[in-house]
C-alpha positions, 0 to 999 in steps of 0.5 A, a space after each residue: 687690496 680693495 678700495 671702497 667706491 661708495 656705500 648706498 644708504 637707500 639699498 644695502 649694497 657696497 661697491 668695491 674694486 678688488 684687483 681691478 674688478 668691480 664687485 657689488 656686495 648686497 646685504 640682507 636682513 636674514 643671514 644665509 650661512 651657505 652663501 656666507 661660507 661660499 664667499 668666505 672660501 672664495 675670498 680666502 682662495 683669492 687671497 692665497 693665490 695673490 700671495 704666491 
């Protein structure tokens, strides 16, 4: 589904491609549960739409 392009060690970011779209994931020291829940729902929604 996704392909890891590169992981930068200087900054906590990961760049991937998902279905042709470039996506940047940024990580923080402190968890944000609201953002985590939003991302989880978005990923589950995208997965369920792609399997139909």
